[in-house]
N, C-alpha and C positions, 0 to 999 in steps of 0.2 A: 760524754759517756752516758748511755741510757741504762738506768738501773731498773730491773724488773722486780716487782713486788712478789712476795711468796705466792699470793693468789694468782697473779698473772702467770708465773712460771708453772704453777699447777695446771692452769687452764691450757697452756700450750702443750704440756706433756700429755694431758688427757686427749687433746685433739689429735696429736701425732699418733698416739696409740690407737685411737679409733680409726684413723686413716690407714695405718698399717694393717689392722684387723680387717678392714673392708677390702683392701687389696688382696690379702690372702684368701678371703672368702670368695672373691670373684674368680681367682685362679682355681680354687678348689671346685667351684661350680662348673667352670668351663672344662676342667679336666674330667670330671665325672660325666659330663654330657658327651664329651668326645669318646670316652671309653665305653659308653653304653652300647651294647650290641645293636646293630641295625637290623631291621626286619629282613633285609636282603640276606642276612647271614643265617636265617632260620632254615632248617632242613624241612622240605615239604615233599609231598607225594606228587610226582609229575602228573598223575592221573587226575588230581584235584585241580590242577591248573589247566590241563588240556586232555580230556579223556579220549581224544581221537588219536593221540600218539600211541603206537603199538608198543607192547612190552614183551620182551623175550629174555628174561634174566638168565643167562647161560650158566652162571655160577651157582644157580639153584638146581642145576641138572647135571647129568654126566657128560653133556655135550660141550666140553671145554678142554683146554690143554692139560688141565690137571686130572681129567677123567674121574672127577669126584665132585660130590655136592659140597660146596663151600658155604652156601647160605641155606638156612632152614626153610626159607620160603621165597618164591619168585613172583608173588602176586603184586608186590609194590616196588616201585623204584623211587628212591629219594635222591634229591639234589638240593643245593642251596636255592633259595627262592629266586635270587638274581639269575641263576642258570635256568630255572624253570620258565621264567618270564621270557628269556631269550629263545628258548626252545619252542615256546608257544608261537613266537613270531616266525620262526623258521617253518613250523608246521603250517601256519596259515598261508605263508607264501607258496609252499609246495602244493598245497591243496588246490591252488589256482591252476596247477599243471596236472591235476589228477593223481598226485603223489603224496607221500607222507613220510614220517620218521618211524623207525623201529629202534628201540633202545635195548642193547644187550647188557649194559651195566652202567650204574651211576655211582652213588655213594658206596664206598667199600670200607668196612671196619679195618682198623690197623691189624687186628688179630688175624684177619683173612689175608692181609698183605704178607704177613710173616709166613703163612702156610704156602703162599704162592712162591715166595722167595726161596723157600726150602726146596721147592721142586724145580724152579727155573731161576737160578741166580745170575741173570743176565740183564743188565740195566738197559739194554736196547729194547727189551720187551716188558720187563717187570721191575718196578721201582724198588730200590733197597729200602726196607722198612725202617732202617735207622735214620733215613732222610724223610721218609713218608712219600706217598703218592698223591697226585692231584685228586685221584679218586678218594683217598682217605680224607680229603678236605671237602668232599662233596662238590668239587668244582670241575669235574671231568665226566664225560660220557663216552661210551662206546656205542656207535650207532650205524645204521645203514638206511637206505632208501627202500620204500615199498610202494606198491600200487594201492589204489583205493581199497582193494579187496584183501590187502595184507601180504600179498606175495612179494618176495624180495626181488629187487632189480639185480641184474648181473654185476658183480664187482670183480676186481682182479683176483681175489682169493676168498676163501671162507673166513669167517671170524676166527681169531686166535691162530692164524697161520704165521708161524715164526720163521718165515723165509724172506729173502730179499724181494720176492715178488709182491709182498704185502707193503713194501715201502711206497711212500707217497709219490716218489718220482719214477718208479719202475715202469718200464714199457715193454720189455722183452717178453714175448710169448703171451701178451695180454691183448685181447680183442679190442677193436675200436669201440664197441658197445660198452664194455667194462670201463674203458678209459673215460668215455663220455659221462658215465654215471658217477665215477669217482670224482671227476672234475666238477660236476653239478653239485654233489654233496659238499665238496670242499668250498666252492664259491658261495653257496647259500649260508653255510656255517660261518665263514669268515665275514660275510656281510653283516651278520647279526652278533658279532662280538666274540667269536671263538678262533682258536688257532689249532692246527693239526699237528699231531706227533709224526715225525718224519718216517718212523719205521712201521707205523700201523695206520692204514687208510681209514680205519673205523674210529680212531681215538681223537677226541677234541677236548681242549681245555678252554675254560672261560678265560678271557684276557683279564688279568688282575687276580688270578687264583691265589697268588702269594699272600693276599690279605686274610685268608681264612686259615684257621688253625686245624691241625690234624685231630681227627675224632676217632674214637674206638667205641662205637655204640652198636652192640649186636641186637639190642631189643627192637630196633626199627624193622627187623625182618620177621618178627614173630607174628603169627596170625592172630 
């Protein structure tokens, strides 16, 4: 039997305590590093990333399904930085064809989502605010295609058309030109990391939108 002296036992206990403390410190540092918000999560103005993308924020006008101004200003469109980077790539590719993007909506405060739901409580077109929208996370955009001079390409319907004709798979009473344009928009967006909403040809979500929290920041729209 090996007998340990008092000093030896004390040394072992101190060494064990130090090792345990070191392990907990490493775990805490790793946890803090993993929980630190990524720069990709920042809300940024799309115009700062690519000023060639056209902006037509419809919810800052009367030209939308609610027939009322829901945003105080339509001069700026915010999205998550990761979304803006992907849209920049889409814009650059379209420019090789003499085309570009026009954005109708990006980040949308939760307070506005509640107003929309009060008007149109149909989850085919408006997300229930109790669950939150991808727009509320800054990870969705409503867009269309434009020519270099800013004129819109023909699409199956106008923006905010809540009929089956606006569905991504609709073909009845839609011209070949509109179908080609819808297909082009969908293919280039999917190529750069987006997926489309089945009931709205103009709506696209960044793949992985679930990682972003719901935000309710009205101040981003103030001039």
